[in-house]
C-alpha positions as a LaTeX table, in Angstrom:
\begin{tabular}{lrrr}
\hline
Residue & $x$ (\AA) & $y$ (\AA) & $z$ (\AA) \\
\hline
Unk1 & 39.23 & $-27.84$ & 17.30 \\
Unk2 & 40.37 & $-31.51$ & 17.66 \\
Unk3 & 36.87 & $-32.73$ & 16.99 \\
Unk4 & 36.52 & $-30.39$ & 13.94 \\
Unk5 & 39.79 & $-31.67$ & 12.48 \\
Unk6 & 38.82 & $-35.25$ & 12.84 \\
Unk7 & 35.44 & $-34.54$ & 11.22 \\
Unk8 & 37.11 & $-32.86$ & 8.29 \\
Unk9 & 39.45 & $-35.74$ & 7.89 \\
Unk10 & 36.52 & $-38.22$ & 7.89 \\
Unk11 & 34.50 & $-36.19$ & 5.37 \\
Unk12 & 37.60 & $-36.05$ & 3.13 \\
Unk13 & 37.60 & $-39.86$ & 2.60 \\
Unk14 & 37.21 & $-40.72$ & $-1.11$ \\
Unk15 & 34.74 & $-43.59$ & $-0.44$ \\
Unk16 & 31.24 & $-42.86$ & 0.81 \\
Unk17 & 31.20 & $-46.23$ & 2.59 \\
Unk18 & 34.36 & $-45.30$ & 4.47 \\
Unk19 & 32.80 & $-41.94$ & 5.44 \\
Unk20 & 29.66 & $-43.68$ & 6.88 \\
Unk21 & 31.70 & $-46.11$ & 8.78 \\
Unk22 & 33.90 & $-43.49$ & 10.35 \\
Unk23 & 30.87 & $-41.36$ & 11.32 \\
Unk24 & 29.22 & $-44.42$ & 12.89 \\
Unk25 & 32.29 & $-44.95$ & 15.04 \\
Unk26 & 32.22 & $-41.35$ & 16.10 \\
Unk27 & 28.54 & $-41.43$ & 16.95 \\
Unk28 & 28.60 & $-44.77$ & 18.87 \\
Unk29 & 29.84 & $-43.38$ & 22.19 \\
Unk30 & 27.22 & $-40.64$ & 22.06 \\
Unk31 & 24.31 & $-43.07$ & 21.50 \\
Unk32 & 25.65 & $-45.40$ & 24.27 \\
Unk33 & 25.64 & $-42.39$ & 26.59 \\
Unk34 & 22.06 & $-41.55$ & 25.58 \\
Unk35 & 20.68 & $-45.01$ & 26.22 \\
Unk36 & 22.51 & $-45.36$ & 29.49 \\
Unk37 & 21.04 & $-42.03$ & 30.62 \\
Unk38 & 17.56 & $-42.93$ & 29.61 \\
Unk39 & 17.89 & $-46.29$ & 31.41 \\
Unk40 & 19.13 & $-44.69$ & 34.58 \\
Unk41 & 16.39 & $-42.04$ & 34.41 \\
Unk42 & 13.70 & $-44.65$ & 34.26 \\
Unk43 & 15.21 & $-46.85$ & 36.98 \\
Unk44 & 16.15 & $-44.08$ & 39.35 \\
Unk45 & 14.00 & $-43.49$ & 42.45 \\
Unk46 & 14.71 & $-40.63$ & 44.85 \\
Unk47 & 16.04 & $-41.92$ & 48.15 \\
Unk48 & 14.12 & $-39.41$ & 50.23 \\
Unk49 & 10.80 & $-41.19$ & 49.15 \\
Unk50 & 11.69 & $-44.50$ & 50.79 \\
Unk51 & 13.22 & $-42.79$ & 53.76 \\
Unk52 & 10.05 & $-41.01$ & 54.80 \\
Unk53 & 7.93 & $-42.77$ & 57.46 \\
Unk54 & 4.43 & $-43.76$ & 56.60 \\
Unk55 & 1.59 & $-41.98$ & 58.43 \\
Unk56 & $-0.99$ & $-44.27$ & 59.82 \\
Unk57 & $-4.72$ & $-43.56$ & 59.76 \\
Unk58 & $-5.51$ & $-44.83$ & 63.27 \\
Unk59 & $-9.11$ & $-44.64$ & 64.44 \\
Unk60 & $-9.52$ & $-41.95$ & 67.24 \\
Unk61 & $-12.36$ & $-40.46$ & 69.21 \\
Unk62 & $-13.26$ & $-36.90$ & 69.95 \\
Unk63 & $-15.09$ & $-35.37$ & 72.77 \\
Unk64 & $-16.88$ & $-32.10$ & 73.03 \\
Unk65 & $-15.33$ & $-29.47$ & 75.30 \\
Unk66 & $-17.20$ & $-26.48$ & 76.70 \\
Unk67 & $-14.98$ & $-23.50$ & 76.12 \\
Unk68 & $-16.07$ & $-19.95$ & 76.91 \\
Unk69 & $-16.11$ & $-17.35$ & 74.20 \\
Unk70 & $-12.89$ & $-15.37$ & 74.27 \\
Unk71 & $-12.73$ & $-11.60$ & 74.44 \\
Unk72 & $-12.05$ & $-11.38$ & 70.74 \\
Unk73 & $-15.17$ & $-13.34$ & 69.85 \\
Unk74 & $-13.57$ & $-16.84$ & 69.34 \\
Unk75 & $-14.12$ & $-20.11$ & 71.01 \\
Unk76 & $-12.96$ & $-23.72$ & 70.33 \\
Unk77 & $-15.82$ & $-26.04$ & 69.24 \\
Unk78 & $-14.16$ & $-29.39$ & 70.12 \\
Unk79 & $-11.22$ & $-30.85$ & 72.15 \\
Unk80 & $-9.57$ & $-34.07$ & 70.90 \\
Unk81 & $-7.93$ & $-36.74$ & 73.17 \\
Unk82 & $-4.33$ & $-36.43$ & 74.15 \\
Unk83 & $-3.32$ & $-39.52$ & 72.06 \\
Unk84 & $-4.07$ & $-37.70$ & 68.83 \\
Unk85 & $-0.77$ & $-36.61$ & 67.26 \\
Unk86 & 2.09 & $-35.00$ & 69.12 \\
Unk87 & 1.25 & $-33.88$ & 72.62 \\
Unk88 & 1.88 & $-30.22$ & 73.10 \\
Unk89 & 2.43 & $-28.29$ & 76.29 \\
Unk90 & 0.39 & $-25.14$ & 77.05 \\
Unk91 & 3.39 & $-23.13$ & 75.61 \\
Unk92 & 3.37 & $-25.34$ & 72.56 \\
Unk93 & $-0.28$ & $-24.87$ & 72.06 \\
Unk94 & 0.03 & $-21.09$ & 72.15 \\
Unk95 & 2.98 & $-21.12$ & 69.71 \\
Unk96 & 1.01 & $-23.35$ & 67.24 \\
Unk97 & $-2.00$ & $-21.06$ & 67.54 \\
Unk98 & 0.12 & $-18.11$ & 66.55 \\
Unk99 & 1.11 & $-19.86$ & 63.19 \\
Unk100 & $-2.45$ & $-19.44$ & 61.91 \\
Unk101 & $-4.19$ & $-16.76$ & 64.01 \\
Unk102 & $-7.01$ & $-14.27$ & 64.14 \\
Unk103 & $-5.39$ & $-12.10$ & 61.50 \\
Unk104 & $-5.53$ & $-14.94$ & 58.99 \\
Unk105 & $-9.22$ & $-15.43$ & 59.61 \\
Unk106 & $-9.85$ & $-11.81$ & 59.26 \\
Unk107 & $-7.90$ & $-11.72$ & 55.89 \\
Unk108 & $-9.84$ & $-14.70$ & 54.51 \\
Unk109 & $-13.16$ & $-13.16$ & 55.55 \\
Unk110 & $-12.18$ & $-9.89$ & 53.77 \\
Unk111 & $-11.26$ & $-11.91$ & 50.60 \\
Unk112 & $-14.62$ & $-13.62$ & 50.70 \\
Unk113 & $-16.46$ & $-10.40$ & 51.19 \\
Unk114 & $-14.35$ & $-8.61$ & 48.59 \\
Unk115 & $-13.12$ & $-6.12$ & 51.26 \\
Unk116 & $-9.38$ & $-6.81$ & 51.41 \\
Unk117 & $-8.43$ & $-3.66$ & 49.55 \\
Unk118 & $-6.52$ & $-5.47$ & 46.80 \\
Unk119 & $-6.76$ & $-4.95$ & 43.01 \\
Unk120 & $-9.94$ & $-5.72$ & 41.10 \\
Unk121 & $-10.70$ & $-9.35$ & 40.18 \\
Unk122 & $-10.78$ & $-10.17$ & 36.52 \\
Unk123 & $-13.09$ & $-13.16$ & 35.53 \\
Unk124 & $-11.17$ & $-15.70$ & 33.45 \\
Unk125 & $-13.49$ & $-18.77$ & 33.44 \\
Unk126 & $-17.12$ & $-19.83$ & 33.70 \\
Unk127 & $-17.77$ & $-23.55$ & 33.17 \\
Unk128 & $-20.14$ & $-26.19$ & 34.51 \\
Unk129 & $-21.22$ & $-29.88$ & 34.50 \\
Unk130 & $-24.64$ & $-31.36$ & 35.38 \\
Unk131 & $-23.55$ & $-31.53$ & 39.04 \\
Unk132 & $-21.03$ & $-28.77$ & 39.48 \\
Unk133 & $-20.53$ & $-25.15$ & 38.37 \\
Unk134 & $-17.22$ & $-23.33$ & 38.41 \\
Unk135 & $-16.09$ & $-19.72$ & 38.04 \\
Unk136 & $-12.64$ & $-18.30$ & 38.39 \\
Unk137 & $-11.01$ & $-14.86$ & 38.62 \\
Unk138 & $-7.47$ & $-13.52$ & 38.62 \\
Unk139 & $-5.72$ & $-10.38$ & 39.73 \\
Unk140 & $-2.14$ & $-9.15$ & 39.55 \\
Unk141 & $-0.80$ & $-7.43$ & 42.67 \\
Unk142 & 2.08 & $-4.95$ & 42.35 \\
Unk143 & 4.38 & $-7.56$ & 44.02 \\
Unk144 & 4.19 & $-11.25$ & 44.15 \\
Unk145 & 2.69 & $-13.90$ & 41.98 \\
Unk146 & $-0.86$ & $-13.78$ & 40.37 \\
Unk147 & $-3.64$ & $-14.45$ & 42.70 \\
Unk148 & $-6.64$ & $-16.65$ & 41.89 \\
Unk149 & $-10.16$ & $-16.66$ & 43.22 \\
Unk150 & $-12.65$ & $-19.40$ & 42.35 \\
Unk151 & $-16.25$ & $-20.34$ & 43.15 \\
Unk152 & $-17.24$ & $-23.96$ & 42.85 \\
Unk153 & $-20.76$ & $-25.24$ & 43.63 \\
Unk154 & $-21.28$ & $-28.95$ & 44.13 \\
Unk155 & $-24.82$ & $-30.37$ & 44.18 \\
Unk156 & $-26.10$ & $-32.67$ & 46.93 \\
Unk157 & $-23.35$ & $-32.46$ & 49.50 \\
Unk158 & $-23.06$ & $-30.72$ & 52.89 \\
Unk159 & $-20.46$ & $-28.18$ & 53.91 \\
Unk160 & $-19.26$ & $-30.53$ & 56.66 \\
Unk161 & $-18.60$ & $-33.29$ & 54.06 \\
Unk162 & $-16.71$ & $-30.91$ & 51.83 \\
Unk163 & $-14.79$ & $-29.54$ & 54.83 \\
Unk164 & $-13.57$ & $-33.00$ & 55.92 \\
Unk165 & $-12.86$ & $-34.01$ & 52.22 \\
Unk166 & $-10.37$ & $-31.18$ & 51.65 \\
Unk167 & $-8.76$ & $-31.73$ & 55.10 \\
Unk168 & $-8.40$ & $-35.47$ & 54.82 \\
Unk169 & $-4.81$ & $-36.13$ & 53.85 \\
Unk170 & $-5.18$ & $-39.92$ & 54.11 \\
Unk171 & $-8.03$ & $-39.90$ & 51.53 \\
Unk172 & $-6.44$ & $-37.19$ & 49.42 \\
Unk173 & $-3.85$ & $-39.61$ & 48.23 \\
Unk174 & $-6.59$ & $-41.65$ & 46.51 \\
Unk175 & $-7.59$ & $-38.80$ & 44.21 \\
Unk176 & $-4.68$ & $-36.31$ & 44.18 \\
Unk177 & $-1.96$ & $-38.03$ & 42.06 \\
Unk178 & 0.51 & $-35.31$ & 42.80 \\
Unk179 & 0.68 & $-35.98$ & 46.51 \\
Unk180 & 3.67 & $-38.22$ & 47.21 \\
Unk181 & 3.98 & $-38.01$ & 50.92 \\
Unk182 & 2.10 & $-36.45$ & 53.88 \\
Unk183 & 2.74 & $-36.37$ & 57.55 \\
Unk184 & 1.19 & $-34.45$ & 60.46 \\
Unk185 & 4.02 & $-32.81$ & 62.35 \\
Unk186 & 2.04 & $-31.22$ & 65.26 \\
Unk187 & $-1.52$ & $-30.64$ & 66.25 \\
Unk188 & $-3.37$ & $-28.44$ & 68.80 \\
Unk189 & $-6.04$ & $-30.31$ & 70.59 \\
Unk190 & $-7.94$ & $-27.14$ & 71.45 \\
Unk191 & $-7.64$ & $-24.76$ & 68.46 \\
Unk192 & $-7.36$ & $-27.33$ & 65.80 \\
Unk193 & $-4.19$ & $-25.80$ & 64.39 \\
Unk194 & $-2.11$ & $-28.43$ & 62.63 \\
Unk195 & 1.25 & $-28.36$ & 60.93 \\
Unk196 & 1.55 & $-30.76$ & 58.02 \\
Unk197 & 4.47 & $-31.81$ & 55.76 \\
Unk198 & 3.69 & $-32.50$ & 52.10 \\
Unk199 & 5.82 & $-33.63$ & 49.13 \\
Unk200 & 4.23 & $-33.19$ & 45.74 \\
Unk201 & 5.21 & $-34.86$ & 42.54 \\
Unk202 & 6.08 & $-33.12$ & 39.34 \\
Unk203 & 6.96 & $-34.06$ & 35.80 \\
Unk204 & 10.28 & $-35.77$ & 35.30 \\
Unk205 & 12.04 & $-32.59$ & 34.14 \\
Unk206 & 11.21 & $-30.74$ & 37.34 \\
Unk207 & 12.27 & $-31.62$ & 40.97 \\
Unk208 & 9.52 & $-32.40$ & 43.38 \\
Unk209 & 8.31 & $-29.78$ & 45.88 \\
Unk210 & 8.06 & $-29.85$ & 49.61 \\
Unk211 & 5.63 & $-27.84$ & 51.75 \\
Unk212 & 5.36 & $-27.10$ & 55.47 \\
Unk213 & 1.75 & $-25.99$ & 55.85 \\
Unk214 & $-0.13$ & $-24.49$ & 58.84 \\
Unk215 & $-3.87$ & $-25.15$ & 58.82 \\
Unk216 & $-6.85$ & $-24.06$ & 60.90 \\
Unk217 & $-10.67$ & $-23.89$ & 60.45 \\
Unk218 & $-13.04$ & $-21.19$ & 61.82 \\
Unk219 & $-16.82$ & $-21.78$ & 61.94 \\
Unk220 & $-19.26$ & $-18.86$ & 61.64 \\
Unk221 & $-23.06$ & $-18.99$ & 60.92 \\
Unk222 & $-22.85$ & $-22.34$ & 59.20 \\
Unk223 & $-19.83$ & $-21.40$ & 57.03 \\
Unk224 & $-16.31$ & $-22.84$ & 57.48 \\
Unk225 & $-13.26$ & $-20.62$ & 56.89 \\
Unk226 & $-10.36$ & $-22.91$ & 56.21 \\
Unk227 & $-6.86$ & $-21.36$ & 56.13 \\
Unk228 & $-3.78$ & $-23.17$ & 54.78 \\
Unk229 & $-0.55$ & $-21.39$ & 54.31 \\
Unk230 & 3.30 & $-21.95$ & 54.23 \\
Unk231 & 4.84 & $-21.69$ & 57.73 \\
Unk232 & 8.45 & $-21.96$ & 59.02 \\
Unk233 & 9.51 & $-25.27$ & 60.68 \\
Unk234 & 13.07 & $-25.84$ & 62.14 \\
Unk235 & 12.27 & $-29.53$ & 62.89 \\
Unk236 & 12.26 & $-30.49$ & 59.22 \\
Unk237 & 15.64 & $-29.44$ & 57.70 \\
Unk238 & 15.66 & $-27.76$ & 54.34 \\
Unk239 & 17.08 & $-30.02$ & 51.56 \\
Unk240 & 18.25 & $-29.47$ & 48.00 \\
Unk241 & 15.69 & $-32.02$ & 46.83 \\
Unk242 & 12.76 & $-31.84$ & 47.19 \\
Unk243 & 12.79 & $-28.06$ & 47.03 \\
Unk244 & 10.70 & $-26.33$ & 49.71 \\
Unk245 & 8.06 & $-23.86$ & 48.62 \\
Unk246 & 7.85 & $-20.96$ & 51.14 \\
Unk247 & 5.28 & $-18.67$ & 49.55 \\
Unk248 & 2.14 & $-20.63$ & 49.60 \\
Unk249 & $-1.48$ & $-19.58$ & 50.33 \\
Unk250 & $-4.48$ & $-21.68$ & 49.68 \\
Unk251 & $-7.63$ & $-20.94$ & 51.73 \\
Unk252 & $-11.34$ & $-21.39$ & 51.21 \\
Unk253 & $-14.76$ & $-20.61$ & 52.56 \\
Unk254 & $-17.30$ & $-23.49$ & 52.51 \\
Unk255 & $-21.05$ & $-22.84$ & 53.03 \\
Unk256 & $-24.46$ & $-24.19$ & 51.94 \\
Unk257 & $-26.25$ & $-22.49$ & 49.05 \\
Unk258 & $-29.46$ & $-23.06$ & 47.03 \\
Unk259 & $-29.42$ & $-25.88$ & 44.55 \\
Unk260 & $-29.53$ & $-25.17$ & 40.89 \\
Unk261 & $-32.61$ & $-27.36$ & 40.74 \\
Unk262 & $-34.63$ & $-24.23$ & 41.66 \\
Unk263 & $-36.45$ & $-25.77$ & 44.56 \\
Unk264 & $-35.25$ & $-23.12$ & 47.05 \\
Unk265 & $-33.42$ & $-25.76$ & 49.19 \\
Unk266 & $-29.88$ & $-25.31$ & 50.32 \\
Unk267 & $-28.71$ & $-28.78$ & 49.31 \\
Unk268 & $-25.66$ & $-27.53$ & 47.39 \\
Unk269 & $-22.26$ & $-26.49$ & 48.71 \\
Unk270 & $-20.28$ & $-23.48$ & 47.73 \\
Unk271 & $-16.43$ & $-23.41$ & 47.96 \\
Unk272 & $-14.78$ & $-20.05$ & 47.54 \\
Unk273 & $-11.08$ & $-20.67$ & 47.05 \\
Unk274 & $-8.24$ & $-18.12$ & 47.22 \\
Unk275 & $-4.83$ & $-19.37$ & 46.02 \\
Unk276 & $-1.35$ & $-18.04$ & 45.15 \\
Unk277 & 2.12 & $-19.40$ & 45.42 \\
Unk278 & 5.58 & $-18.72$ & 44.08 \\
Unk279 & 5.91 & $-20.73$ & 40.80 \\
Unk280 & 9.29 & $-19.34$ & 40.05 \\
Unk281 & 8.54 & $-18.50$ & 36.46 \\
Unk282 & 7.59 & $-15.22$ & 34.69 \\
Unk283 & 3.92 & $-14.24$ & 35.55 \\
Unk284 & 2.69 & $-14.06$ & 31.97 \\
Unk285 & 3.79 & $-17.63$ & 31.27 \\
Unk286 & 2.28 & $-18.82$ & 34.50 \\
Unk287 & $-1.07$ & $-17.13$ & 33.69 \\
Unk288 & $-1.18$ & $-18.75$ & 30.27 \\
Unk289 & $-0.57$ & $-22.21$ & 31.62 \\
Unk290 & $-2.93$ & $-21.89$ & 34.56 \\
Unk291 & $-5.78$ & $-20.66$ & 32.34 \\
Unk292 & $-5.35$ & $-23.53$ & 29.86 \\
Unk293 & $-5.02$ & $-26.27$ & 32.60 \\
Unk294 & $-7.44$ & $-24.94$ & 35.18 \\
Unk295 & $-10.67$ & $-26.67$ & 34.10 \\
Unk296 & $-9.12$ & $-30.02$ & 33.61 \\
Unk297 & $-7.59$ & $-29.87$ & 37.17 \\
Unk298 & $-10.90$ & $-28.77$ & 38.69 \\
Unk299 & $-12.90$ & $-31.52$ & 37.04 \\
Unk300 & $-10.75$ & $-34.20$ & 38.67 \\
Unk301 & $-11.82$ & $-33.13$ & 42.18 \\
Unk302 & $-15.41$ & $-33.90$ & 41.96 \\
Unk303 & $-15.03$ & $-37.70$ & 41.36 \\
Unk304 & $-12.83$ & $-37.82$ & 44.48 \\
Unk305 & $-15.58$ & $-35.95$ & 46.49 \\
Unk306 & $-18.24$ & $-38.25$ & 45.35 \\
Unk307 & $-16.12$ & $-41.30$ & 46.29 \\
Unk308 & $-15.52$ & $-39.72$ & 49.70 \\
Unk309 & $-19.35$ & $-39.36$ & 50.08 \\
Unk310 & $-19.81$ & $-43.04$ & 49.35 \\
Unk311 & $-17.02$ & $-44.07$ & 51.71 \\
Unk312 & $-18.56$ & $-42.00$ & 54.56 \\
Unk313 & $-21.93$ & $-43.37$ & 53.85 \\
Unk314 & $-20.72$ & $-46.91$ & 54.17 \\
Unk315 & $-19.77$ & $-46.23$ & 57.75 \\
Unk316 & $-16.02$ & $-46.15$ & 57.26 \\
Unk317 & $-14.22$ & $-44.67$ & 60.30 \\
Unk318 & $-12.97$ & $-41.13$ & 60.13 \\
Unk319 & $-9.29$ & $-40.66$ & 59.40 \\
Unk320 & $-6.98$ & $-38.81$ & 61.72 \\
Unk321 & $-6.99$ & $-35.63$ & 59.69 \\
Unk322 & $-10.74$ & $-35.79$ & 59.15 \\
Unk323 & $-11.27$ & $-35.74$ & 62.85 \\
Unk324 & $-9.06$ & $-32.70$ & 63.19 \\
Unk325 & $-11.19$ & $-30.96$ & 60.60 \\
Unk326 & $-14.05$ & $-31.02$ & 63.21 \\
Unk327 & $-11.95$ & $-29.03$ & 65.69 \\
Unk328 & $-13.03$ & $-25.55$ & 64.81 \\
Unk329 & $-12.73$ & $-22.12$ & 66.35 \\
Unk330 & $-16.19$ & $-20.46$ & 66.60 \\
Unk331 & $-16.59$ & $-16.92$ & 65.61 \\
Unk332 & $-19.21$ & $-14.90$ & 67.50 \\
Unk333 & $-21.89$ & $-12.73$ & 65.74 \\
Unk334 & $-20.53$ & $-9.63$ & 67.45 \\
Unk335 & $-17.13$ & $-10.15$ & 66.03 \\
Unk336 & $-18.60$ & $-10.45$ & 62.56 \\
Unk337 & $-20.62$ & $-7.37$ & 62.95 \\
Unk338 & $-17.51$ & $-5.49$ & 63.91 \\
Unk339 & $-15.89$ & $-6.72$ & 60.76 \\
Unk340 & $-18.79$ & $-5.70$ & 58.64 \\
Unk341 & $-18.45$ & $-2.06$ & 59.60 \\
Unk342 & $-15.67$ & $-1.80$ & 57.11 \\
Unk343 & $-17.77$ & $-1.14$ & 54.02 \\
Unk344 & $-14.91$ & $-0.86$ & 51.53 \\
Unk345 & $-15.82$ & $-2.91$ & 48.41 \\
Unk346 & $-14.07$ & $-3.75$ & 45.16 \\
Unk347 & $-15.75$ & $-4.21$ & 41.79 \\
Unk348 & $-15.57$ & $-7.60$ & 39.99 \\
Unk349 & $-14.62$ & $-6.93$ & 36.40 \\
Unk350 & $-15.03$ & $-9.14$ & 33.32 \\
Unk351 & $-11.97$ & $-9.93$ & 31.25 \\
Unk352 & $-12.00$ & $-7.95$ & 28.10 \\
Unk353 & $-11.78$ & $-10.31$ & 25.09 \\
Unk354 & $-10.05$ & $-7.63$ & 23.01 \\
Unk355 & $-7.31$ & $-6.74$ & 25.57 \\
Unk356 & $-4.54$ & $-8.82$ & 27.15 \\
Unk357 & $-3.32$ & $-7.85$ & 30.60 \\
Unk358 & 0.48 & $-7.58$ & 31.15 \\
Unk359 & 3.01 & $-7.31$ & 28.43 \\
Unk360 & 2.54 & $-9.04$ & 25.07 \\
Unk361 & 5.03 & $-11.84$ & 24.77 \\
Unk362 & 5.70 & $-13.13$ & 21.19 \\
Unk363 & 4.80 & $-16.76$ & 20.56 \\
Unk364 & 8.33 & $-17.92$ & 20.04 \\
Unk365 & 9.45 & $-16.30$ & 23.25 \\
Unk366 & 6.68 & $-17.99$ & 25.19 \\
Unk367 & 7.43 & $-21.44$ & 23.73 \\
Unk368 & 11.21 & $-21.16$ & 24.14 \\
Unk369 & 10.91 & $-19.73$ & 27.63 \\
Unk370 & 8.48 & $-22.50$ & 28.68 \\
Unk371 & 10.79 & $-25.24$ & 27.36 \\
Unk372 & 13.89 & $-23.70$ & 29.02 \\
Unk373 & 12.12 & $-23.16$ & 32.30 \\
Unk374 & 10.65 & $-26.70$ & 32.38 \\
Unk375 & 14.05 & $-28.18$ & 31.87 \\
Unk376 & 16.21 & $-25.94$ & 34.14 \\
Unk377 & 14.12 & $-24.20$ & 36.74 \\
Unk378 & 14.78 & $-25.32$ & 40.31 \\
Unk379 & 12.78 & $-22.79$ & 42.30 \\
Unk380 & 9.12 & $-22.42$ & 43.26 \\
Unk381 & 6.18 & $-24.64$ & 42.41 \\
Unk382 & 5.73 & $-25.50$ & 38.70 \\
Unk383 & 2.30 & $-27.16$ & 38.61 \\
Unk384 & 0.84 & $-29.53$ & 36.08 \\
Unk385 & $-1.49$ & $-26.85$ & 35.00 \\
Unk386 & 1.33 & $-24.57$ & 34.01 \\
Unk387 & 3.51 & $-27.14$ & 32.35 \\
Unk388 & 0.89 & $-29.03$ & 30.29 \\
Unk389 & $-1.38$ & $-25.99$ & 29.86 \\
Unk390 & 1.43 & $-24.06$ & 28.07 \\
Unk391 & 2.40 & $-27.17$ & 26.00 \\
Unk392 & $-1.27$ & $-27.54$ & 24.89 \\
Unk393 & $-1.59$ & $-23.91$ & 24.04 \\
Unk394 & 1.58 & $-24.13$ & 21.99 \\
Unk395 & 0.46 & $-27.14$ & 19.94 \\
Unk396 & $-2.95$ & $-25.56$ & 19.31 \\
Unk397 & $-1.40$ & $-22.43$ & 17.95 \\
Unk398 & 1.16 & $-24.46$ & 15.85 \\
Unk399 & $-1.80$ & $-26.34$ & 14.28 \\
Unk400 & $-3.53$ & $-23.05$ & 13.36 \\
Unk401 & $-0.29$ & $-21.77$ & 11.79 \\
\hline
\end{tabular}
């Protein structure tokens, strides 16, 4: 009420010049606060970034280890020297193996073979470049965030190269501009299970996100089943910033396929990716943003892969994490045959252009909700694809209106 009375008094002045001068005096503190806030925002740097240790990419060697095939049809393909990463006792090895275990392999295999018993996949994208093709599907489970399935085929690259590329944290920082920090917390020298700590960067109006990820690779008939998922970790205390993402699943199957050149040679590499995580926003808004930003994000991966090929061809030493990518658990043919006895199969469905899944949200509500969430949300992972995809969609619609 005091502010209102002062404003009425100012507007009641008989001279327009006096009114303008008084209003300027009232607005001056506000503008000073705005400029100070902008200056602090540009100059501010989170303390936790400088406090994190830098992971070194020391050159290490690996040696083959003859390990017998286990009763469940698994064996470890390589063992790495004890100086690689944190040395674990036998008990520690067993505990780490349980973080990413046989059940995770079986689930990924079922996803690849479309035998996991989940809802039908709806195709949402089919794009390509001269050296790459990309298809994507989405499905909406009864509980949890939307799930995504994609198939990317890269020409003239081996599965082993792609496997190492996606596992190589040291090189990832050269092409993934969202990765602020990475550290290997623990490693298993026999199973290849690793626990890594990531911090990913987000736009200035969202806090950065922290991940504790368990990783492991299985090898079967020339294919690599790579599982990465969020795991608990008591050695890294939870902080208010960056926010930790608990629900995270991003796994893929890598295998050689025939080239699009039509020569019948398997010189191309297929990557089947399955991804979902808790974005902390309404699913309909998330789906809109992901669909709009998906292709742009995918196209940025291939230049990184080609640069990785060139670096490896130059004879550069393998990084720490790339060497761990070669510690795989072999899957026996008998075990795969046992899995294949489950003949349940789901039908892939095309997205109907005349129908929209989920509830129909008005344009104004989508825009207002997106802006509010971008400025205030402090839960889950809000990816670039969501934020800028929704913004792009909004401006395109505004232009048509």
